[in-house]
C-alpha positions in Angstrom: -3.4 -27.1 3.5 -5.3 -23.9 4.3 -8.7 -24.1 2.9 -10.7 -20.8 1.6 -14.5 -21.9 0.3 -16.8 -19.2 0.7 -18.7 -16.9 -0.4 -20.2 -13.1 1.4 -22.5 -10.5 -0.3 -21.1 -7.3 0.3 -21.7 -3.4 -0.3 -19.0 -1.7 -2.7 -18.5 1.6 -3.9 -20.2 -0.2 -7.2 -22.7 -1.5 -5.7 -23.2 -4.9 -4.6 -21.0 -7.6 -4.9 -20.6 -11.2 -4.3 -17.6 -12.2 -2.2 -16.4 -15.8 -4.0 -13.6 -17.3 -2.7 -12.5 -21.3 -3.4 -8.8 -22.3 -3.1 -6.8 -24.2 -1.2 -3.0 -22.7 -0.3 -0.1 -24.4 1.3 0.5 -23.7 4.9 3.9 -21.7 5.4 3.5 -19.7 2.4 3.7 -16.2 2.3 0.7 -15.2 0.4 -0.5 -12.1 -1.0 -4.1 -10.6 -2.2 -3.5 -8.6 -5.0 -6.4 -6.4 -6.6 -8.0 -2.4 -6.9 -9.4 -0.8 -3.5 -12.7 -2.7 -3.1 -12.1 -6.0 -4.5 -12.8 -7.8 -1.3 -9.1 -8.5 0.1 -9.5 -6.8 3.5 -12.7 -8.5 4.1 -10.8 -12.1 3.3 -8.7 -11.0 6.3 -11.5 -10.6 8.5 -13.1 -14.0 7.9 -10.3 -15.7 8.4 -9.7 -13.8 11.4 -13.5 -14.7 12.7 -14.5 -11.2 12.7 -16.4 -11.2 9.6 -19.0 -14.4 9.2 -19.3 -15.7 5.3 -22.7 -16.3 4.4 -21.8 -19.8 4.2 -18.7 -22.0 3.1 -15.7 -24.1 5.0 -12.1 -22.2 6.6 -10.4 -24.9 7.3 -6.4 -24.4 8.4 -4.8 -27.4 8.8 -6.7 -30.0 10.2 -8.7 -27.9 12.4 -12.0 -26.0 10.6 -12.2 -22.4 11.7 -15.9 -21.9 9.9 -18.5 -24.3 8.4 -21.9 -23.0 7.3 -24.0 -25.1 5.0 -25.6 -23.2 2.2 -29.4 -22.1 3.1 -28.4 -22.9 7.1 -29.6 -21.0 9.8 -26.2 -20.8 11.2 -22.6 -22.4 11.1 -22.3 -25.9 12.4 -18.7 -24.3 13.4 -17.6 -20.6 14.0 -14.7 -20.2 16.5 -14.5 -17.2 17.5 -11.6 -14.6 16.8 -9.5 -15.6 20.4 -9.4 -19.4 19.4 -8.1 -18.9 16.0 -4.2 -18.9 15.6 -3.9 -15.9 14.1 -1.4 -12.7 15.0 -3.2 -9.4 13.0 -1.4 -6.5 11.7 -4.1 -4.0 10.8 -3.4 -0.6 8.4 -3.6 1.9 11.2 -1.4 -0.2 13.3 -4.1 0.0 16.5 -1.6 0.3 19.4 -2.7 1.5 22.7 -1.5 5.3 22.6 -0.7 5.0 27.0 1.0 1.8 26.9 4.4 1.3 26.1 6.0 -0.6 24.0 6.8 -3.2 26.6 3.1 -3.0 27.9 1.5 -3.5 24.3 2.8 -6.9 23.6 2.4 -7.7 27.7 -1.0 -7.2 27.0 -1.0 -9.7 24.3 0.2 -12.2 26.1 -1.5 -15.1 27.0 -2.7 -15.7 30.8 0.4 -17.9 32.2 2.7 -17.8 28.9 6.3 -17.5 29.6 6.9 -13.4 29.6 10.2 -14.5 28.2 8.2 -14.0 24.5 8.4 -10.7 24.9 12.3 -10.3 25.3 12.4 -12.3 22.2 10.2 -10.2 20.7 11.9 -6.8 21.3 14.7 -8.5 20.4 14.0 -9.8 16.8 12.6 -6.9 16.3 15.4 -4.3 17.3 12.9 -2.5 19.8 14.7 -3.1 23.1 16.1 0.5 23.4 12.2 1.5 22.9 10.7 -0.7 24.9 9.6 1.9 27.9 8.7 4.6 25.3 4.7 4.8 24.0 3.8 4.8 20.4 3.2 8.7 20.1 7.4 8.8 20.5 7.5 6.6 17.9 8.4 6.5 13.9 5.9 5.0 11.4 8.2 2.2 11.0 9.0 1.6 15.0 5.2 1.5 15.2 5.0 -1.2 12.4 7.5 -3.2 14.7 5.6 -3.0 17.6 2.4 -3.7 15.7 3.8 -6.7 14.3 5.8 -7.8 17.4 2.1 -7.8 19.0 0.7 -10.1 16.6 3.0 -12.8 17.3 2.8 -12.6 20.9 0.5 -15.4 21.1 2.7 -17.5 18.7 0.2 -17.3 15.9 0.0 -20.4 13.3 -1.6 -17.5 10.6 -0.3 -13.8 9.7 -2.5 -11.1 8.3 -1.0 -8.0 7.4 -3.6 -5.5 5.9 -1.1 -2.8 3.9 1.4 -2.7 6.8 3.8 -0.7 4.7 1.8 2.0 2.7 1.7 4.7 5.0 5.9 4.0 4.9 8.5 5.6 2.9 10.2 3.5 0.4 13.6 2.8 1.8 11.9 2.3 5.3 9.3 0.0 3.6 12.1 -2.3 1.9 14.1 -2.5 5.5 10.8 -3.8 6.7 10.0 -6.1 4.1 13.0 -7.7 4.2 12.5 -8.4 8.3 9.5 -9.3 7.8 10.7 -12.1 5.3 12.8 -12.9 8.4 10.1 -13.3 10.8 7.8 -15.5 8.6 10.6 -18.4 8.1 11.7 -18.1 11.6 8.6 -18.7 13.4 7.4 -21.1 10.2 4.1 -18.6 10.0 1.1 -18.7 7.0 1.3 -15.1 6.0 -1.3 -13.1 4.5 -0.4 -10.0 2.8 -2.6 -7.2 1.2 -0.8 -5.1 -1.0 -1.0 -2.5 -3.6 2.5 -2.6 -4.1 3.7 -4.1 -7.1 7.8 -4.6 -6.1 6.3 -5.5 -3.0 4.4 -8.3 -4.0 7.5 -9.8 -5.9 10.3 -9.2 -3.3 7.8 -11.4 -0.5 5.6 -13.8 -2.0 5.7 -17.3 -2.5 2.0 -17.3 -4.2 -0.4 -14.5 -5.2 -4.4 -14.4 -5.0 -5.4 -11.7 -7.7 -8.8 -10.7 -7.1 -11.4 -8.5 -9.2 -14.8 -7.4 -8.2 -14.7 -10.4 -5.6 -13.4 -12.9 -7.2 -9.9 -14.7 -7.8 -9.1 -14.4 -11.7 -5.7 -15.4 -11.2 -3.4 -17.5 -8.4 -0.3 -18.3 -8.7 3.5 -17.7 -8.2 3.6 -13.8 -9.0 5.9 -14.2 -12.3 3.1 -16.4 -13.4 0.0 -14.2 -12.3 1.9 -11.2 -13.5 4.3 -11.8 -16.1 3.2 -14.4 -18.5 2.5 -13.4 -21.8 4.9 -10.6 -21.3 7.3 -9.9 -24.5 10.9 -11.4 -23.5 14.3 -9.1 -24.3 17.5 -8.1 -23.2 16.1 -6.6 -20.1 12.2 -6.4 -18.4 11.2 -3.7 -15.9 7.5 -3.3 -14.3 6.4 0.1 -13.5 3.6 2.9 -13.7 2.3 4.9 -15.5 2.1 8.5 -14.8 1.6 10.2 -18.0 0.2 9.5 -21.9 1.0 12.8 -24.2 0.7 12.7 -27.8 3.8 14.3 -30.0 3.2 14.0 -33.6 2.7 10.6 -34.9 3.8 8.7 -31.7 2.7 9.1 -28.2 5.3 9.8 -25.1 4.5 7.8 -22.4 6.3 8.4 -18.6 6.5 5.3 -16.9 7.9 5.4 -13.0 10.0 2.3 -12.6 11.3 2.0 -8.7 12.1 5.8 -8.1 13.1 7.4 -11.6 10.8 8.3 -14.0 11.6 6.8 -17.9 9.9 8.2 -20.9 9.4 6.0 -24.1 7.9 6.4 -27.4 4.8 4.3 -28.3 2.3 3.9 -31.1 -1.2 4.4 -30.8 -2.2 0.7 -30.3 0.2 0.2 -27.8 -1.6 3.0 -25.4 -5.0 2.8 -27.0 -5.8 0.8 -23.9 -3.4 2.4 -21.4 -4.7 5.2 -18.6 -2.6 7.0 -15.5 -1.9 4.3 -13.0 -1.9 0.9 -15.2 1.3 -1.0 -14.4 3.2 -1.6 -17.6 6.6 -4.4 -18.6 8.8 -1.9 -20.4 10.8 -4.6 -22.4 13.6 -4.3 -25.6 15.1 -6.0 -28.2 18.2 -4.7 -30.0 17.2 -1.4 -28.0 13.8 -1.1 -29.2 11.3 -0.6 -26.0 8.2 -2.7 -26.5 5.2 -1.2 -23.7 2.8 -4.0 -22.5 0.0 -3.1 -19.8 -0.3 -5.8 -17.1 -3.6 -6.3 -16.8 -6.4 -6.6 -13.9 -4.0 -4.4 -12.1 -3.4 -0.7 -11.3 -2.2 1.8 -9.1 -3.8 2.9 -5.7 -3.2 6.8 -4.9 
């Protein structure tokens, strides 16, 4: 199990906030941290990595305690430094060394005395063999993301941390790399934590979701349980994002982005009174009568 049980006071855009996390998670799951900007998702990753210290609490992976501090204690009783935690971290900006080639970026992360065949294996898995001598500036965004992912795996981590790794990529490239991430996750038997705002990404990748709002876990479970419980049934159901709500006579026209397509549906006043642009919704239909339902606590980020 992975035990996250800690508190950390933070300063957010809305003022002071206390991040409270208390959960026990299965190892080797792909766990998504989902919520609005400023909810505390990236802070959780950084606490796992040892880059930020909680005010008190415990972080335990398997049988090893990475951090422990009793409330009121002056210092932690256990606080493993980042280099002693079995983690790989892919930052949002990839953080590659611009003066090093792809191969050199990977060798830089290789532990002293480790088998160099690991680099060859990772270049092959991430399909970077032909680009091994290239500098990051010569690579596309998707290729740079592959390099960052390969570098995070060089130390054979137990836990992989991904901070919105696909946010800068177009939808086609993002989906291709999501498929590759799943293969890597299973191939290496990783416990993977993913920060994401992308609803489709969550359903495609995740075994488990922690839905976080204002520093607290509001709901947790598999994606269907977290987002679709109590949603209406129907012949079809599609999730999307509200782009525009416009009154038209006695009804409202709601434009919803579903994948790469924009669908316009009519809705009654009571259906749209709690909706705003950016909200996630579920569009379902029974006997060709569409029903629009807001998915709570979820909003797209610009």
